[in-house]
C-alpha positions in Angstrom: 137.2 -7.0 -14.6 134.4 -7.7 -17.0 131.2 -6.5 -15.3 129.3 -8.9 -17.5 131.1 -11.8 -16.0 129.1 -14.2 -13.8 128.8 -13.0 -10.2 130.7 -15.2 -7.8 130.1 -15.8 -4.2 133.2 -17.6 -3.0 131.7 -19.8 -0.2 134.9 -21.0 1.3 138.1 -19.0 1.5 140.7 -18.2 4.2 142.5 -15.2 5.5 145.3 -15.9 7.9 148.1 -14.1 9.7 150.7 -16.2 11.5 152.2 -13.0 13.0 149.1 -12.8 15.1 147.9 -16.4 15.6 149.4 -19.7 16.1 148.3 -22.2 13.4 149.4 -25.7 14.5 149.7 -26.7 10.8 152.6 -24.2 10.5 154.1 -24.7 14.0 155.5 -28.1 12.9 155.3 -30.5 10.0 151.7 -31.8 10.0 151.5 -35.4 8.8 147.8 -35.1 8.0 148.3 -32.0 5.8 151.2 -33.7 4.1 149.0 -36.8 3.4 146.6 -34.5 1.6 148.8 -32.0 -0.2 152.4 -33.3 0.0 154.8 -30.5 0.6 152.7 -27.5 1.7 155.5 -25.1 2.5 154.5 -22.9 -0.4 151.4 -21.9 1.5 151.6 -18.2 2.7 151.8 -17.6 6.4 150.0 -14.3 5.9 147.1 -14.0 3.5 144.9 -10.9 3.6 142.1 -9.4 1.6 144.5 -7.5 -0.6 146.2 -10.7 -1.5 142.9 -12.4 -2.3 141.9 -9.4 -4.5 145.1 -9.7 -6.5 144.7 -13.5 -6.9 141.1 -13.2 -8.1 141.7 -10.3 -10.5 139.7 -10.6 -13.7 136.7 -12.5 -12.2 133.6 -10.9 -10.7 133.9 -12.0 -7.1 131.1 -10.0 -5.4 131.1 -11.7 -1.9 133.1 -14.2 0.1 132.6 -16.5 3.1 135.7 -16.5 5.3 136.5 -19.8 7.1 138.6 -20.2 10.2 142.0 -21.8 9.7 142.2 -24.0 12.8 144.2 -21.5 15.0 144.8 -21.9 18.7 142.4 -19.0 19.3 139.2 -19.5 17.3 137.4 -16.7 19.1 140.2 -14.2 18.5 140.5 -15.4 14.8 136.8 -14.5 14.3 137.2 -11.1 15.9 140.2 -10.4 13.7 138.4 -11.4 10.5 135.5 -9.2 11.5 137.9 -6.3 11.9 139.3 -7.0 8.5 135.8 -6.8 7.1 135.2 -3.5 8.8 138.3 -2.0 7.2 138.5 -3.7 3.8 134.9 -4.9 3.1 135.9 -8.5 3.1 134.8 -11.0 4.1 131.0 -10.6 3.9 130.2 -13.7 6.0 132.2 -15.9 8.4 132.3 -19.5 9.4 133.6 -20.1 12.9 134.9 -23.2 14.7 133.0 -25.0 17.4 133.1 -28.3 19.4 129.6 -29.5 20.1 130.9 -31.2 23.3 132.4 -28.0 24.6 130.9 -27.4 28.1 131.0 -23.6 27.2 129.2 -24.2 24.0 126.3 -21.8 24.8 128.7 -19.0 25.7 130.8 -19.6 22.5 127.7 -19.5 20.3 126.4 -16.4 21.9 129.8 -14.7 21.3 129.7 -15.8 17.7 126.1 -14.7 17.2 127.0 -11.3 18.5 129.3 -10.9 15.5 126.8 -10.2 12.8 129.0 -11.6 10.0 129.2 -15.1 11.6 126.6 -17.1 9.6 127.8 -20.6 10.2 129.8 -22.8 12.6 131.7 -25.9 11.7 133.4 -28.8 13.3 136.1 -31.0 11.8 135.1 -34.7 12.3 137.0 -36.4 9.4 138.0 -39.9 10.4 139.7 -42.0 7.8 139.0 -45.7 8.1 142.5 -46.8 7.2 144.9 -43.9 7.4 145.5 -42.6 10.9 147.2 -39.5 9.5 143.8 -38.4 8.2 141.8 -38.8 11.4 141.0 -35.3 12.7 138.2 -36.0 15.1 138.8 -36.8 18.8 137.0 -40.1 18.2 135.7 -42.1 15.3 132.1 -42.3 16.7 131.3 -38.7 17.5 128.5 -38.5 15.0 126.7 -41.3 16.9 127.4 -39.9 20.3 124.2 -38.7 22.1 126.0 -36.0 24.0 127.6 -34.6 20.9 124.3 -34.7 19.0 122.6 -32.8 21.9 125.1 -30.1 21.3 123.7 -29.5 17.8 120.4 -28.5 19.6 122.2 -25.4 20.9 122.0 -23.9 17.4 118.2 -23.6 17.6 117.1 -20.0 17.6 120.5 -18.6 16.9 120.2 -18.5 13.1 123.5 -20.3 12.5 124.2 -22.8 9.8 125.9 -26.0 10.8 128.8 -27.3 8.7 130.2 -30.8 9.5 133.5 -31.8 7.7 133.6 -35.6 7.3 134.9 -38.3 4.9 132.5 -40.2 2.6 132.4 -43.4 4.8 130.9 -41.3 7.5 128.0 -40.1 5.4 125.5 -42.7 6.6 126.0 -41.5 10.2 125.4 -37.9 9.1 121.9 -38.8 7.8 120.5 -39.5 11.2 122.0 -36.3 12.6 120.4 -34.0 10.0 117.1 -35.9 10.2 117.0 -35.2 13.9 117.3 -31.4 13.3 115.1 -30.6 10.3 114.9 -26.9 11.3 118.7 -26.4 11.1 120.4 -25.8 7.8 123.4 -28.1 7.3 126.3 -27.8 4.8 128.4 -30.7 3.6 131.8 -29.6 2.5 134.1 -31.0 -0.2 131.3 -33.0 -2.0 131.1 -35.3 1.0 134.9 -35.8 0.7 135.2 -39.1 -1.3 138.3 -41.0 -0.4 138.0 -44.1 -2.6 138.2 -43.0 -6.2 137.8 -46.5 -7.7 134.6 -47.4 -9.5 133.4 -49.3 -6.4 134.2 -46.3 -4.2 132.5 -44.0 -6.6 129.3 -46.1 -6.5 129.4 -46.2 -2.7 129.9 -42.4 -2.5 127.0 -41.8 -4.9 124.7 -44.1 -2.9 125.6 -42.3 0.4 125.2 -38.9 -1.1 121.8 -39.8 -2.4 120.8 -40.8 1.1 122.0 -37.5 2.5 120.2 -35.6 -0.3 116.8 -37.0 0.9 117.3 -34.5 3.8 116.2 -31.2 2.4 118.1 -29.2 5.0 121.5 -30.2 3.6 123.4 -28.2 1.0 126.7 -29.2 -0.5 129.9 -27.2 -1.1 131.9 -28.1 -4.2 135.6 -27.2 -3.7 139.0 -28.6 -2.6 139.7 -30.7 -5.6 143.3 -30.7 -4.5 142.2 -32.5 -1.3 140.3 -35.2 -3.1 142.2 -35.8 -6.3 145.7 -34.3 -5.5 147.4 -31.2 -6.7 147.6 -32.5 -10.3 143.8 -33.0 -10.7 142.3 -32.5 -14.2 138.9 -31.5 -15.5 138.1 -34.9 -17.0 139.0 -36.4 -13.6 136.7 -34.2 -11.5 133.9 -33.6 -14.0 131.8 -36.8 -13.2 132.0 -36.2 -9.5 131.0 -32.6 -9.7 128.2 -33.3 -12.2 126.8 -36.2 -10.1 126.9 -34.1 -7.0 124.8 -31.4 -8.8 122.5 -34.1 -10.2 121.9 -35.6 -6.7 121.3 -32.4 -4.8 120.2 -29.9 -7.6 121.8 -26.6 -8.4 119.6 -24.9 -5.7 121.5 -26.9 -3.0 125.0 -26.8 -4.4 127.6 -24.0 -4.3 131.1 -23.6 -5.7 134.0 -22.3 -3.6 137.7 -21.7 -4.1 139.5 -22.8 -0.9 142.0 -20.0 -1.3 144.8 -19.9 -0.7 145.1 -23.7 -0.4 143.8 -24.3 -3.9 146.9 -22.4 -5.2 149.0 -25.4 -4.4 147.3 -26.9 -7.5 146.2 -24.0 -9.7 145.3 -20.4 -9.8 141.8 -19.1 -8.8 141.2 -18.2 -12.5 142.1 -21.8 -13.6 139.9 -23.3 -10.9 136.8 -21.2 -12.0 137.5 -21.8 -15.6 137.3 -25.5 -14.8 133.9 -24.9 -13.0 132.7 -22.8 -16.0 133.7 -25.6 -18.4 132.0 -28.3 -16.4 128.7 -26.5 -16.2 128.8 -25.0 -19.6 125.5 -26.7 -20.7 123.5 -25.6 -17.7 120.9 -22.9 -17.9 121.7 -19.3 -16.9 119.7 -19.6 -13.7 121.3 -22.9 -12.8 124.8 -21.4 -13.3 123.8 -18.4 -11.2 122.7 -20.7 -8.4 125.9 -22.7 -8.4 128.2 -19.6 -8.5 126.3 -17.3 -6.3 122.6 -17.7 -5.3 122.7 -21.0 -3.4 125.4 -19.7 -1.1 123.7 -16.3 -0.7 120.5 -18.1 0.4 122.1 -20.7 2.6 124.4 -18.2 4.4 121.9 -15.3 4.5 124.0 -13.0 2.2 121.2 -12.1 -0.2 
């Protein structure tokens, strides 16, 4: 590895072990996953720090944020990832799964907060307006549900970041959520997950992202090109979306990530980051450092 290479904090990567946990996506064919990736049978059922180190060889990955993989045992998955970190040094930070309507929410958050590496919790609320295969939330209206919104308040005083995974048509509903909790740091994954890639869809996404950016407590993760553009995405295709995300939020509120090992369905880690490097080639040194490392370190408390 070239020690002069830019320091990378990979803000979204997975370790998994189907020998220990049941991941519903592997238990049977998952139509939602297939709608995103097509045939995903090439995904490894076991992916550990040594695999990640091999796959990222040659680049200067200094820290990572591990993200749960939607197992049947989210608490056990967190404890296992923490044990991996104790033994291998990875991950440095962790993102755990929650349900903000869970009657045991306080107990769950206390358990997560007791694991020092848990820096963030997330809930999957993606609800596609036309494709039922891509509706992952229990209901389409949870972002507007008063009881669900009250659950967000449980994060106060716990020092946990809140990550909400949604599709771009849901962005307007997110604005009022983050406005209600200005003291809580939110993260918006997958560039707000645009689903309409036409010129009209692009304009609507840009307008909605601008509304979200007015809330200073929201940062954006740029990753999962394979989820938005398919596994044959190209740099010219993704460049305007990435650059406009950075333009809207600023480098100090944007961070790059890999989505390993899922991104391998489309390209290698090295190819992905070479694309990122190419797209931000004209940025200043400090701006590149923010996008590749510093923003994530600040948001997730890994400085």
